[in-house]
N, C-alpha and C positions, 0 to 999 in steps of 0.2 A: 395232434397230440396222441400219445399212446395211452392205451388202457392198462389196467393192472397186469404186470408181468411182461409188458412189451416195451422195448426201446429204452432210451435214456431215463433213469429213475427220476431225474429232475423234472420230467414232464409227465409223470404218472398222474392220471386223472381217475378219480373214483367214479363209478357209474351212479351218479346222483344228479337229480334234476337241478340242484343248486350248486353245480360244480365250479362256481366262481372262486378264484383264488385258492384252489385246492392245494393242500399242504402248505399254505401260507407262503407261496413262492414269491408273491409280490409283497410290497412293504405294508405291514400292518403295525399299529401302535396301540398300546394299552396304557392308560394313565394309572400310575402307582402312587400318586401323591397321598390320597386319603388313607389307603391301606398302609403306606409307609409311616404316616404319623401315628397310627394306632400301634404298629409294630415297634417303632422306636420307643414309645412309652412303655410298652410291654417288656422290652429287653433291658432298658436303662433304669427305670424307676424301681427303687427297692434294693439296689445292689448294696451289699454289705462289704465293708473294707475293715479288716482287723489286723492289728500288729502290736508290737510291744508298747507303742506310745498310747494306744487306745482303740476306740472303735468308732467308725464313721458309717453313715448310711446315706445313699443318694436319694433325694426326695423327688419333688415334682419336676417334670420337664416344663420349665417356666416359659421357654421361648423356642418355637420350632418354625423356621422359615425356610422355604425352598420348594422343590418339586422333584418328582421321580417318574420315570416312564420306562417301559420295555418295548422294544421294537423288534419285529421279526422280518427278516429279509433273506430270501433264498435259503430258507431252512435254518438260519442262524439267528440267535437272540442277541440283541445289542441293548445295553443298559445305559441309561442316562440318569444321574441323580446329583443333586447339589443341595446341601443342607447347612444351615446355620443354627446351632443348638446351644441352649443354655439350661443347665440343671442346677438345682439347689442341693446342698449337702449339709448335714449336721453331724456333730460327733462329740464324744466324751473322752477327756484325758484320763488315762488309766490311774495314774498316781493321785492326782488332785480331785478328780471327779468334775472338773470344770467342763462346761459345755460351750461349744463354739459352732458357728455357722459359716458357710461360704458358698461359692458357686463354681461350676465347671463349665467352661465355654469351649465349643467346638466350632470355630468360625467357617470351616470349609471342608465338609465331608463330601467328596465327589469322586467320580470315576477316574479323574485325572491323577489321583494320588492313591498309593497303597495305604491301608489302614495304619500300618506301622509308621508311615510318614505323615499322617494326618496330625495337624496341630491341635493339642489339647491344653488349655490353660486353666490352672487352678488358682482361685483367690480365696481369701478369708476376710471376714469383717475385722475391724480394728480391735486391737487388744492382744493379749498374750495367747498362747495356744498354737504357736508355729509348728509344734511337733505334729499336730493333726494336719496342718497344711502340707508338711513334708510327707506324711503318710499318704495323703491323697495324691500328691505329685508322683509318688512311686507306685505303691500297690493300687491306689485308686485309678491311676491312669491305665495300668495294666488291665484292670477289671473292665473299664470303659471300652478299651480297644477290643476285648473279647466280646463284649455285648454288641459292638458295631459289626464285628465279623458275623455274629449270629443274625443280625438284621440283613446283611448282604447275602448270607447264605439262604435265608428265607425268601428274600426278593428273587433269587435265582431258582428257587425250587417251589415253594408254596404258591407264590404269586403267579408264576409263569405256567402253572398247571394247565396243559392243553394248548399252549400257543403254537407248538409244532405238531402238526398232524402226522400220522404214521406213513411211512413208505412201505412198499411190499417187502416182506421179509424173504430172504433166499430160502429155497426149498431145503428142508432137512435141517435148518438152523436151529440149534438149541437155544432157547430164549432165556433161561435163568438157571441159577445154581443155588444150592442150599446156602443159607446165611447163618452165621453164628448168632445166638441170642445175646442180648445186652440189656442191662437194667432190669426192669420188671417184666420185660418181654420174655416169655418162656419159649415161644417158637415163632419164627418169622421166616417163612420159606415159600418158594415157588418151584415147582418141579417141571422138567421138560414135558411131562405128560399132560400138563395143564393147558397146552395150546388148543384153543377152540377157534371156530369161525362163527361169529354171531352178529346179528344186526346188519349194519352195512358191511361191505366186504373189506374188513380189516382184521389182521391177526390180533387175538386177545389172549390174556393170561388170567390165571386164578391166583389171587393173593390169599394167604392163610396166615393169621396172626393170633396170638394169645396174649392177654394182659391180665394181671392180678391187681385188684383194687381193694382198698381198705374200707369196704362197705358190704352189707348183705346184698344178695342178688336182687331182692325186690326194690331196694333203694336205687341200685344201678339201673334197673329196668325203667324206673320212673324218670331218671335223668334223660333217657332217650325218648320219652313219651309225654312229658309234661312241658308245655310251652315255656313256662316261667323258668324252669331249670335248664332247658335247652338254650334259652336266651342268656342265662347267666354264664354258662361255660363257653358259649360261642361269642359272647359279647356283641351280639347283633340281634336286631328284630328277626323273628322266625315265624313261619307258618307251620304249625304242628297239628294235624288232624289224625290223632292216634286211633284209627279204626280201619278196618279193611277197606281199601280203596281211597283212604284219606290222603290228602296231599302233604308233602314235605317240602319246605324251602328254608335254606339256611345260608349264612355268610353272604348276606346281601344278594341272594339269588344265584350265587355261584354254584351251590349244590341244590339239587331239586329231585323230586321223585314222588313215590307214594308207598304207603304201608300195604303189604299184601298178605301178611300173616302176623297175628299177635297172640302169643300165649303168655299171659301175665307172669312176670318174674322168671320166665324160662326162655322165651325165644321171640325174636323179631325177624321178619323178612321184609326187605325193601326193594323196590325198583329205585335205582340210585344213579345219578349222573352228574357230571360237571358241565357247566354251561359251555365250555370250550370244546367239548367232545363233538364228534360228528352228529348232525341233527338226528333226533329220535333214537340215539344209541344209549341204552341203559345197561348198567351192570346189575347183577342180582346180589344183594348183600344179605347174608344170614348172620344174625347175632345170637349166640347161645350163652345163657347166663347160668352159672353153676355155683352154689354155695360151697365154700370151703369151711374150715373150722372157725376162723375169725375173719375171713375175707371172702371175696368172690372172684371167680375167674370168668372173663369174657373171651369167648372164641369167636373170631371174625372170619368169615369166608366170603370173598368178593370175587364173583365170577363174571367174566366178560369185560375186563379192563383192557382198553387198547394198549398194545405193547409199548408204544412210545410214552405212555402215561404211567407205566407201572411204578416207577420210583416216586414220582410226584404224588400219585394216589396213596402209596404207602406212607409217605411223609405227611400227607393230609390227615390220614387216620391217626398217625402217631402223634403229630404236633398239635393239630387243631382239635382233635377229639380226645385221645387218651391223656395227653399231658394236661390239657385244660380241665378235664374231669378230675384228675388227681388234685389239681389246685383247688377246684370247687369243693371237693370232699374235705380237704385239709382246712379250708376256710370255715366250712360248716362245723368241723370238729373243734377248731379254735374258739368259735363263737359260743360253743356250748360249755367250754371249760371256764 
């Protein structure tokens, strides 16, 4: 087999003592069932459907049966999933104020069918109120399909973070370009100058992001350093030892590291890695907190991210951290009102 920069790239081997199955060339499999059940609840529960007839809201995921997995073979990801889902819904007729309940059944969500072709059945308990049933069959079905697409997108990005290890980048290759801001993100860019070589011999990039939150900086700082708050936004047990040299473990051990610098309400620096990255390879994450007039800005700089994990790492911070923290802050605000 060739070493880095030599021969057929399919057979590149990192200079590591544990070089077995380097680059996941051989078949590997990761069970996505438990993760998928949590994600399906997240994207489906609470969907609101409104129209001229009234307003409906999807409630609990009453039944979830099936499995999902992701397999890596020859540098390609292959997905298998098959789900039988049943959700409850309730709604109010606009003119009469009558309330009705029903269910939404998805008997076969699988990789064999496109989401648009997936069967979705809407039913309602006996009695009048068919206008709400019709609303759920039209607008409701559209919303459910959008949520299922969100689940599949997350399965192929968030869950697969690190399943394909990097190959050697060609000399002089520019790794990234500026990206336009969206939503609350003020800046989200990687420049060609950010190419580094750190840790094991893999090319890495620097990720730079900014996000504005509806909270003071000291509250936002606590969300990253208090175990109970970390567990609330991550929805998983966590190890949080917020002191210099203290350990960090989140998302069922998928993310780990340690705190290396803590300036209360102002700055955090972490050694940070994903479980699927090459052994002992860490990025350096710096979080800077700044108070604005009625909000706070978080600046993130993540140095040493393996090139092949750049987009997944970005999505991890955006979806699993930033968006979930926004939800936590909103829930806290609602409970106080």
